[in-house]
N, CA, C and O atoms as CSV, one atom per row, in Angstrom:
chain,resi,resn,atom,element,x,y,z
A,1,UNK,N,N,131.546,74.490,87.188
A,1,UNK,CA,C,130.820,73.380,86.619
A,1,UNK,C,C,129.921,73.858,85.483
A,1,UNK,O,O,129.768,73.172,84.471
A,2,UNK,N,N,129.334,75.023,85.654
A,2,UNK,CA,C,128.449,75.535,84.614
A,2,UNK,C,C,129.236,75.824,83.343
A,2,UNK,O,O,128.763,75.552,82.240
A,3,UNK,N,N,130.420,76.368,83.494
A,3,UNK,CA,C,131.243,76.685,82.327
A,3,UNK,C,C,131.752,75.416,81.639
A,3,UNK,O,O,131.766,75.345,80.410
A,4,UNK,N,N,132.160,74.438,82.399
A,4,UNK,CA,C,132.657,73.189,81.831
A,4,UNK,C,C,131.537,72.461,81.087
A,4,UNK,O,O,131.778,71.842,80.051
A,5,UNK,N,N,130.318,72.537,81.614
A,5,UNK,CA,C,129.200,71.841,80.974
A,5,UNK,C,C,128.715,72.543,79.712
A,5,UNK,O,O,127.962,71.962,78.930
A,6,UNK,N,N,129.137,73.784,79.508
A,6,UNK,CA,C,128.764,74.504,78.303
A,6,UNK,C,C,127.423,75.197,78.393
A,6,UNK,O,O,126.844,75.549,77.364
A,7,UNK,N,N,126.915,75.403,79.592
A,7,UNK,CA,C,125.636,76.074,79.773
A,7,UNK,C,C,125.841,77.578,79.938
A,7,UNK,O,O,126.954,78.045,80.178
A,8,UNK,N,N,124.759,78.316,79.808
A,8,UNK,CA,C,124.807,79.774,79.951
A,8,UNK,C,C,125.023,80.161,81.413
A,8,UNK,O,O,124.850,79.336,82.310
A,9,UNK,N,N,125.399,81.405,81.645
A,9,UNK,CA,C,125.749,81.878,82.985
A,9,UNK,C,C,124.572,81.817,83.954
A,9,UNK,O,O,124.779,81.641,85.155
A,10,UNK,N,N,123.347,81.958,83.463
A,10,UNK,CA,C,122.202,82.009,84.374
A,10,UNK,C,C,121.896,80.663,85.021
A,10,UNK,O,O,121.121,80.605,85.976
A,11,UNK,N,N,122.482,79.590,84.525
A,11,UNK,CA,C,122.308,78.300,85.185
A,11,UNK,C,C,122.910,78.320,86.575
A,11,UNK,O,O,122.452,77.597,87.459
A,12,UNK,N,N,123.941,79.148,86.780
A,12,UNK,CA,C,124.524,79.290,88.120
A,12,UNK,C,C,123.507,79.891,89.081
A,12,UNK,O,O,123.431,79.476,90.238
A,13,UNK,N,N,122.725,80.861,88.619
A,13,UNK,CA,C,121.714,81.490,89.468
A,13,UNK,C,C,120.616,80.506,89.859
A,13,UNK,O,O,120.007,80.643,90.920
A,14,UNK,N,N,120.360,79.516,89.005
A,14,UNK,CA,C,119.321,78.531,89.314
A,14,UNK,C,C,119.696,77.641,90.495
A,14,UNK,O,O,118.823,77.007,91.087
A,15,UNK,N,N,120.973,77.585,90.845
A,15,UNK,CA,C,121.387,76.820,92.021
A,15,UNK,C,C,120.809,77.395,93.311
A,15,UNK,O,O,120.708,76.677,94.307
A,16,UNK,N,N,120.432,78.655,93.316
A,16,UNK,CA,C,119.948,79.317,94.522
A,16,UNK,C,C,118.424,79.336,94.625
A,16,UNK,O,O,117.881,79.876,95.588
A,17,UNK,N,N,117.732,78.757,93.653
A,17,UNK,CA,C,116.271,78.706,93.672
A,17,UNK,C,C,115.857,77.327,94.187
A,17,UNK,O,O,116.223,76.312,93.594
A,18,UNK,N,N,115.100,77.281,95.283
A,18,UNK,CA,C,114.697,75.981,95.828
A,18,UNK,C,C,113.919,75.155,94.808
A,18,UNK,O,O,113.177,75.709,93.997
A,19,UNK,N,N,114.080,73.870,94.845
A,19,UNK,CA,C,113.474,72.848,94.003
A,19,UNK,C,C,114.064,72.878,92.587
A,19,UNK,O,O,114.402,71.828,92.043
A,20,UNK,N,N,114.187,74.042,91.999
A,20,UNK,CA,C,114.758,74.144,90.657
A,20,UNK,C,C,116.244,73.797,90.689
A,20,UNK,O,O,116.790,73.321,89.693
A,21,UNK,N,N,116.908,74.034,91.836
A,21,UNK,CA,C,118.331,73.734,91.917
A,21,UNK,C,C,118.613,72.242,91.711
A,21,UNK,O,O,119.677,71.879,91.209
A,22,UNK,N,N,117.680,71.390,92.089
A,22,UNK,CA,C,117.873,69.954,91.853
A,22,UNK,C,C,117.904,69.656,90.354
A,22,UNK,O,O,118.760,68.908,89.883
A,23,UNK,N,N,116.970,70.243,89.612
A,23,UNK,CA,C,116.919,70.006,88.171
A,23,UNK,C,C,118.098,70.649,87.451
A,23,UNK,O,O,118.587,70.115,86.455
A,24,UNK,N,N,118.553,71.790,87.950
A,24,UNK,CA,C,119.728,72.431,87.364
A,24,UNK,C,C,120.967,71.559,87.581
A,24,UNK,O,O,121.772,71.380,86.668
A,25,UNK,N,N,121.113,71.025,88.783
A,25,UNK,CA,C,122.239,70.136,89.072
A,25,UNK,C,C,122.183,68.885,88.210
A,25,UNK,O,O,123.209,68.412,87.721
A,26,UNK,N,N,120.997,68.358,88.028
A,26,UNK,CA,C,120.829,67.167,87.199
A,26,UNK,C,C,121.243,67.437,85.759
A,26,UNK,O,O,121.982,66.645,85.174
A,27,UNK,N,N,120.781,68.536,85.179
A,27,UNK,CA,C,121.108,68.859,83.790
A,27,UNK,C,C,122.594,69.149,83.619
A,27,UNK,O,O,123.205,68.697,82.651
A,28,UNK,N,N,123.172,69.890,84.539
A,28,UNK,CA,C,124.587,70.234,84.436
A,28,UNK,C,C,125.458,68.983,84.580
A,28,UNK,O,O,126.460,68.840,83.878
A,29,UNK,N,N,125.083,68.086,85.478
A,29,UNK,CA,C,125.846,66.847,85.641
A,29,UNK,C,C,125.778,65.977,84.389
A,29,UNK,O,O,126.776,65.375,83.994
A,30,UNK,N,N,124.610,65.910,83.767
A,30,UNK,CA,C,124.470,65.130,82.536
A,30,UNK,C,C,125.268,65.774,81.410
A,30,UNK,O,O,125.871,65.070,80.600
A,31,UNK,N,N,125.280,67.108,81.349
A,31,UNK,CA,C,126.067,67.804,80.328
A,31,UNK,C,C,127.565,67.591,80.536
A,31,UNK,O,O,128.310,67.423,79.570
A,32,UNK,N,N,128.006,67.596,81.790
A,32,UNK,CA,C,129.424,67.340,82.072
A,32,UNK,C,C,129.788,65.917,81.660
A,32,UNK,O,O,130.850,65.695,81.079
A,33,UNK,N,N,128.926,64.958,81.952
A,33,UNK,CA,C,129.182,63.582,81.530
A,33,UNK,C,C,129.283,63.502,80.014
A,33,UNK,O,O,130.114,62.765,79.484
A,34,UNK,N,N,128.444,64.253,79.317
A,34,UNK,CA,C,128.502,64.271,77.863
A,34,UNK,C,C,129.799,64.847,77.338
A,34,UNK,O,O,130.298,64.393,76.309
A,35,UNK,N,N,130.364,65.842,78.022
A,35,UNK,CA,C,131.641,66.429,77.608
A,35,UNK,C,C,132.793,65.444,77.768
A,35,UNK,O,O,133.829,65.581,77.119
A,36,UNK,N,N,132.607,64.450,78.636
A,36,UNK,CA,C,133.617,63.416,78.818
A,36,UNK,C,C,133.252,62.126,78.078
A,36,UNK,O,O,133.780,61.057,78.381
A,37,UNK,N,N,132.339,62.241,77.102
A,37,UNK,CA,C,131.893,61.112,76.277
A,37,UNK,C,C,131.292,59.980,77.102
A,37,UNK,O,O,131.512,58.802,76.820
A,38,UNK,N,N,130.540,60.353,78.110
A,38,UNK,CA,C,129.819,59.386,78.943
A,38,UNK,C,C,128.327,59.623,78.766
A,38,UNK,O,O,127.914,60.678,78.285
A,39,UNK,N,N,127.532,58.658,79.149
A,39,UNK,CA,C,126.095,58.726,78.943
A,39,UNK,C,C,125.330,59.329,80.102
A,39,UNK,O,O,125.904,59.883,81.040
A,40,UNK,N,N,124.017,59.204,80.007
A,40,UNK,CA,C,123.118,59.777,81.001
A,40,UNK,C,C,123.284,59.090,82.355
A,40,UNK,O,O,123.193,59.745,83.393
A,41,UNK,N,N,123.524,57.799,82.357
A,41,UNK,CA,C,123.691,57.098,83.636
A,41,UNK,C,C,124.906,57.604,84.398
A,41,UNK,O,O,124.866,57.711,85.623
A,42,UNK,N,N,125.973,57.912,83.696
A,42,UNK,CA,C,127.141,58.492,84.362
A,42,UNK,C,C,126.792,59.872,84.911
A,42,UNK,O,O,127.244,60.242,85.995
A,43,UNK,N,N,125.988,60.635,84.165
A,43,UNK,CA,C,125.531,61.935,84.645
A,43,UNK,C,C,124.669,61.822,85.889
A,43,UNK,O,O,124.768,62.649,86.796
A,44,UNK,N,N,123.826,60.802,85.935
A,44,UNK,CA,C,123.037,60.567,87.147
A,44,UNK,C,C,123.934,60.179,88.313
A,44,UNK,O,O,123.677,60.556,89.457
A,45,UNK,N,N,124.984,59.428,88.020
A,45,UNK,CA,C,125.965,59.108,89.063
A,45,UNK,C,C,126.657,60.352,89.577
A,45,UNK,O,O,126.922,60.470,90.773
A,46,UNK,N,N,126.957,61.292,88.673
A,46,UNK,CA,C,127.559,62.561,89.107
A,46,UNK,C,C,126.613,63.337,90.003
A,46,UNK,O,O,127.057,64.059,90.896
A,47,UNK,N,N,125.317,63.198,89.777
A,47,UNK,CA,C,124.341,63.917,90.588
A,47,UNK,C,C,124.158,63.269,91.952
A,47,UNK,O,O,124.227,63.952,92.975
A,48,UNK,N,N,123.927,61.973,91.981
A,48,UNK,CA,C,123.530,61.313,93.219
A,48,UNK,C,C,124.678,60.720,94.017
A,48,UNK,O,O,124.579,60.627,95.241
A,49,UNK,N,N,125.748,60.319,93.378
A,49,UNK,CA,C,126.904,59.740,94.078
A,49,UNK,C,C,128.141,60.530,93.654
A,49,UNK,O,O,129.128,59.959,93.191
A,50,UNK,N,N,128.071,61.831,93.816
A,50,UNK,CA,C,129.114,62.718,93.304
A,50,UNK,C,C,130.465,62.487,93.967
A,50,UNK,O,O,131.499,62.698,93.332
A,51,UNK,N,N,130.484,62.064,95.212
A,51,UNK,CA,C,131.757,61.850,95.895
A,51,UNK,C,C,132.537,60.675,95.318
A,51,UNK,O,O,133.722,60.519,95.614
A,52,UNK,N,N,131.899,59.855,94.509
A,52,UNK,CA,C,132.591,58.766,93.819
A,52,UNK,C,C,132.869,59.130,92.360
A,52,UNK,O,O,133.967,58.884,91.860
A,53,UNK,N,N,131.892,59.709,91.681
A,53,UNK,CA,C,131.995,59.913,90.239
A,53,UNK,C,C,132.876,61.099,89.847
A,53,UNK,O,O,133.565,61.030,88.830
A,54,UNK,N,N,132.873,62.181,90.622
A,54,UNK,CA,C,133.761,63.298,90.274
A,54,UNK,C,C,135.239,62.934,90.438
A,54,UNK,O,O,136.042,63.320,89.588
A,55,UNK,N,N,135.636,62.207,91.492
A,55,UNK,CA,C,137.028,61.733,91.510
A,55,UNK,C,C,137.357,60.777,90.364
A,55,UNK,O,O,138.497,60.747,89.899
A,56,UNK,N,N,136.378,59.997,89.903
A,56,UNK,CA,C,136.614,59.152,88.733
A,56,UNK,C,C,136.965,59.996,87.519
A,56,UNK,O,O,137.866,59.643,86.758
A,57,UNK,N,N,136.259,61.114,87.330
A,57,UNK,CA,C,136.581,62.006,86.219
A,57,UNK,C,C,137.947,62.648,86.400
A,57,UNK,O,O,138.714,62.780,85.447
A,58,UNK,N,N,138.240,63.042,87.623
A,58,UNK,CA,C,139.483,63.760,87.880
A,58,UNK,C,C,140.727,62.889,87.827
A,58,UNK,O,O,141.764,63.306,87.311
A,59,UNK,N,N,140.621,61.682,88.360
A,59,UNK,CA,C,141.805,60.833,88.470
A,59,UNK,C,C,141.796,59.656,87.505
A,59,UNK,O,O,142.793,58.941,87.396
A,60,UNK,N,N,140.700,59.446,86.813
A,60,UNK,CA,C,140.606,58.355,85.846
A,60,UNK,C,C,141.207,58.767,84.509
A,60,UNK,O,O,141.786,59.846,84.383
A,61,UNK,N,N,141.072,57.934,83.557
A,61,UNK,CA,C,141.645,58.183,82.247
A,61,UNK,C,C,140.691,58.862,81.279
A,61,UNK,O,O,140.850,58.733,80.065
A,62,UNK,N,N,139.709,59.579,81.789
A,62,UNK,CA,C,138.716,60.216,80.930
A,62,UNK,C,C,139.279,61.490,80.321
A,62,UNK,O,O,140.024,62.221,80.973
A,63,UNK,N,N,138.924,61.752,79.081
A,63,UNK,CA,C,139.398,62.927,78.359
A,63,UNK,C,C,138.246,63.897,78.125
A,63,UNK,O,O,137.163,63.503,77.693
A,64,UNK,N,N,138.495,65.161,78.415
A,64,UNK,CA,C,137.513,66.212,78.177
A,64,UNK,C,C,137.443,66.481,76.683
A,64,UNK,O,O,138.474,66.655,76.033
A,65,UNK,N,N,136.241,66.516,76.138
A,65,UNK,CA,C,136.049,66.718,74.713
A,65,UNK,C,C,135.133,67.915,74.517
A,65,UNK,O,O,133.910,67.785,74.577
A,66,UNK,N,N,135.724,69.080,74.285
A,66,UNK,CA,C,134.941,70.288,74.059
A,66,UNK,C,C,134.798,70.484,72.559
A,66,UNK,O,O,135.693,71.028,71.912
A,67,UNK,N,N,133.687,70.049,72.011
A,67,UNK,CA,C,133.472,70.084,70.559
A,67,UNK,C,C,133.364,71.506,70.031
A,67,UNK,O,O,133.670,71.747,68.863
A,68,UNK,N,N,132.934,72.459,70.863
A,68,UNK,CA,C,132.752,73.826,70.370
A,68,UNK,C,C,134.089,74.506,70.091
A,68,UNK,O,O,134.206,75.249,69.117
A,69,UNK,N,N,135.095,74.266,70.924
A,69,UNK,CA,C,136.376,74.933,70.704
A,69,UNK,C,C,137.142,74.320,69.519
A,69,UNK,O,O,137.896,75.020,68.843
A,70,UNK,N,N,136.952,73.033,69.270
A,70,UNK,CA,C,137.664,72.407,68.158
A,70,UNK,C,C,137.093,72.864,66.811
A,70,UNK,O,O,137.833,72.981,65.834
A,71,UNK,N,N,135.790,73.122,66.754
A,71,UNK,CA,C,135.214,73.590,65.503
A,71,UNK,C,C,135.504,75.065,65.275
A,71,UNK,O,O,135.606,75.504,64.130
A,72,UNK,N,N,135.640,75.844,66.361
A,72,UNK,CA,C,135.990,77.256,66.213
A,72,UNK,C,C,137.423,77.428,65.742
A,72,UNK,O,O,137.722,78.351,64.985
A,73,UNK,N,N,138.310,76.546,66.185
A,73,UNK,CA,C,139.710,76.682,65.787
A,73,UNK,C,C,139.923,76.283,64.322
A,73,UNK,O,O,140.912,76.687,63.710
A,74,UNK,N,N,139.013,75.502,63.761
A,74,UNK,CA,C,139.115,75.115,62.369
A,74,UNK,C,C,138.720,76.245,61.428
A,74,UNK,O,O,139.188,76.308,60.291
A,75,UNK,N,N,137.855,77.138,61.906
A,75,UNK,CA,C,137.350,78.208,61.041
A,75,UNK,C,C,138.330,79.332,60.840
A,75,UNK,O,O,138.029,80.295,60.134
């Protein structure tokens, strides 16, 4: 999830720190929603109702949009 959201590797370590892990999960979920061209509310859904929203991403018609790889391939 950390890699898909485009965050640095140390965000994974924040999952193991009490209280901070909630904020790390929140930020990573919002970043993942952004990679699928969805807004903050969808990211909050990924955080709080993940058993519904992650299958929506997986089985729905959403397309992953990694803007960093498309600009690197142009150069």
